[in-house]
Every structure is written in structure tokens, then in C-alpha cells.
LUMDOTOR-121705 format. One record per residue (C-alpha): residue number from 1; x, y, z; residue in three letters. Coordinates in pm, 1 decimal. Layout:
REM residues N
> NUM, X, Y, Z, ALA .
...
REM end
This chain:
REM residues 113
> 1, 1430.4, -82.5, 625.6, MET .
> 2, 1276.1, -60.3, 280.4, ILE .
> 3, 1430.8, 197.0, 50.9, SER .
> 4, 1187.7, 340.8, -201.3, LEU .
> 5, 1297.2, 553.7, -496.1, PRO .
> 6, 1161.3, 908.4, -467.7, TYR .
> 7, 996.5, 880.0, -810.5, ASN .
> 8, 830.5, 541.4, -751.6, ALA .
> 9, 465.7, 499.7, -843.3, LYS .
> 10, 267.7, 396.9, -536.9, VAL .
> 11, -101.3, 302.3, -531.6, TYR .
> 12, -303.2, 242.7, -216.6, ILE .
> 13, -625.2, 43.2, -197.3, LEU .
> 14, -879.6, 200.6, 39.4, TYR .
> 15, -1069.8, -120.8, 109.2, GLU .
> 16, -951.8, -371.9, 368.3, LYS .
> 17, -856.5, -712.1, 228.6, ILE .
> 18, -802.6, -1060.7, 363.7, SER .
> 19, -437.2, -1138.3, 415.3, PHE .
> 20, -511.2, -1499.5, 328.0, HIS .
> 21, -443.0, -1371.7, -22.9, LYS .
> 22, -83.3, -1423.7, -123.7, GLN .
> 23, 100.3, -1296.9, -434.4, ILE .
> 24, -138.9, -1439.7, -694.7, ASP .
> 25, -447.4, -1323.7, -504.4, GLY .
> 26, -310.4, -971.9, -459.7, LEU .
> 27, -209.8, -958.0, -827.9, CYS .
> 28, -573.1, -1038.3, -908.8, ALA .
> 29, -687.4, -755.6, -676.8, VAL .
> 30, -450.9, -515.3, -853.9, VAL .
> 31, -589.0, -616.9, -1195.0, ARG .
> 32, -959.1, -632.9, -1103.4, GLN .
> 33, -1007.3, -357.3, -845.3, MET .
> 34, -735.5, -114.2, -947.4, MET .
> 35, -718.4, -182.1, -1321.3, GLY .
> 36, -337.9, -180.8, -1302.1, LYS .
> 37, -68.2, -422.6, -1415.0, ASP .
> 38, 98.3, -586.8, -1111.4, PRO .
> 39, 426.2, -627.5, -1303.2, VAL .
> 40, 450.7, -256.3, -1385.6, SER .
> 41, 724.8, -184.8, -1126.4, SER .
> 42, 474.6, 12.7, -917.4, SER .
> 43, 423.3, -40.8, -544.7, PHE .
> 44, 73.5, -153.7, -441.0, PHE .
> 45, -25.4, -106.7, -75.7, VAL .
> 46, -297.1, -297.1, 111.7, PHE .
> 47, -422.6, -318.9, 472.5, ARG .
> 48, -577.5, -612.9, 649.9, ASN .
> 49, -924.0, -635.0, 799.3, ARG .
> 50, -791.6, -589.5, 1151.9, GLY .
> 51, -619.4, -259.4, 1062.7, ASN .
> 52, -291.2, -372.6, 1218.4, HIS .
> 53, -92.3, -491.1, 914.6, SER .
> 54, -1.2, -362.7, 572.9, LEU .
> 55, 131.9, -536.0, 264.9, ARG .
> 56, 326.8, -401.1, -27.9, ILE .
> 57, 331.8, -582.1, -361.3, LEU .
> 58, 613.5, -490.5, -600.3, HIS .
> 59, 768.1, -631.0, -918.9, PHE .
> 60, 1141.6, -558.2, -934.4, ASP .
> 61, 1205.7, -680.4, -1288.8, GLY .
> 62, 1290.7, -1039.2, -1198.5, SER .
> 63, 1013.1, -1136.3, -957.7, GLY .
> 64, 732.6, -1015.8, -735.3, ILE .
> 65, 799.2, -909.4, -376.4, TRP .
> 66, 534.7, -931.1, -106.7, LEU .
> 67, 632.1, -738.3, 205.7, CYS .
> 68, 426.1, -744.7, 524.6, THR .
> 69, 447.6, -525.9, 832.0, LYS .
> 70, 244.0, -593.6, 1145.0, ARG .
> 71, 217.3, -306.7, 1390.7, PHE .
> 72, 227.5, -399.1, 1757.5, THR .
> 73, 59.2, -86.7, 1895.2, THR .
> 74, -60.2, 131.0, 1605.4, ALA .
> 75, -379.3, 76.3, 1410.7, ARG .
> 76, -395.5, 177.1, 1046.8, LEU .
> 77, -757.5, 290.1, 1058.4, GLY .
> 78, -666.5, 632.9, 1191.4, ARG .
> 79, -385.9, 696.6, 940.8, ILE .
> 80, -515.0, 517.3, 629.7, TRP .
> 81, -607.8, 771.2, 363.1, PRO .
> 82, -964.1, 776.6, 230.8, GLN .
> 83, -1108.3, 915.3, -88.0, GLY .
> 84, -1346.9, 861.0, -374.5, PRO .
> 85, -1312.2, 541.0, -572.6, GLY .
> 86, -1135.2, 222.3, -470.7, GLU .
> 87, -772.9, 337.3, -476.8, TYR .
> 88, -549.5, 635.3, -537.0, SER .
> 89, -186.8, 720.8, -602.8, PRO .
> 90, 19.8, 791.3, -293.6, LEU .
> 91, 338.1, 991.4, -248.7, LEU .
> 92, 645.8, 789.6, -155.7, VAL .
> 93, 702.6, 1001.1, 155.0, ARG .
> 94, 349.5, 924.5, 274.7, ASP .
> 95, 410.4, 551.8, 231.5, LEU .
> 96, 736.9, 583.2, 422.9, GLN .
> 97, 556.1, 766.2, 704.9, ALA .
> 98, 296.6, 488.7, 711.6, MET .
> 99, 564.9, 217.0, 722.9, ILE .
> 100, 730.9, 392.7, 1015.6, TRP .
> 101, 396.5, 411.8, 1197.1, GLY .
> 102, 343.8, 783.4, 1140.8, GLY .
> 103, 3.6, 933.9, 1104.4, GLY .
> 104, -168.6, 1241.0, 975.7, LYS .
> 105, -6.1, 1450.1, 1244.9, SER .
> 106, 339.6, 1361.2, 1112.5, GLU .
> 107, 251.1, 1372.0, 743.2, SER .
> 108, -1.2, 1570.6, 546.1, VAL .
> 109, -189.7, 1344.3, 306.9, TRP .
> 110, -214.6, 1488.5, -40.1, ARG .
> 111, -403.5, 1337.7, -328.1, ARG .
> 112, -164.9, 1278.6, -618.5, VAL .
> 113, -312.2, 1358.0, -958.5, THR .
REM end
């Protein structure tokens, strides 16, 4: 299980991406599409084109982590938040619900400002 600090900064990209991208490719996505620094200790969340996997990119101070979860039954399309723009901040509890396979019925999505 991944333990996330309650005060972590989490950003979620709305668009689906190719999971052929590894750490360097996702760092480029963070810089170009989100305008963020991938080594800022934030958590960056992505979904694949098939809507059955998510990836989390995170810099822990000594290196960059790339975590992947593939869901066997759930599809992310029904629980992936949508909004204006290309990305938005996400509450840690909403990311945890997503990791556990929860959806909108289990968690109320709130836009973080």
C-alpha cells in the first residue's frame, strides 16, 4: 500500500496518455502540459488510453518514483475527474480512493483551489 502524507500536493492530468512513456517522458508531460516542476515533491497522476491503469510520478528528494497500478475489473473512465483545462489539483483522499478502486459513489470529488 502507498502511504501519502495528508498535506501532499497532488495533480491529476485529465487527458489519457500512452504508457510507453517512462520517467523522462512523464517528466516532460509534467513540464509541458501542466507547467509544473517534476522534482517538486508533488504527486502527478496519469491514466492510460485503455482506462485500466494509472501511474503516479513522485520525486522523494533522492530520486523519481514511477508507480503503476493496473485494475483487473474497474475502468477509470467512470471515476476519473473532469474539469476545465488540462489538469487540476486533487485531494489526497480522492487519490487514495482512486488507488483502492473507489469511485464517485465512495468519494465526492471536489475541485481544490
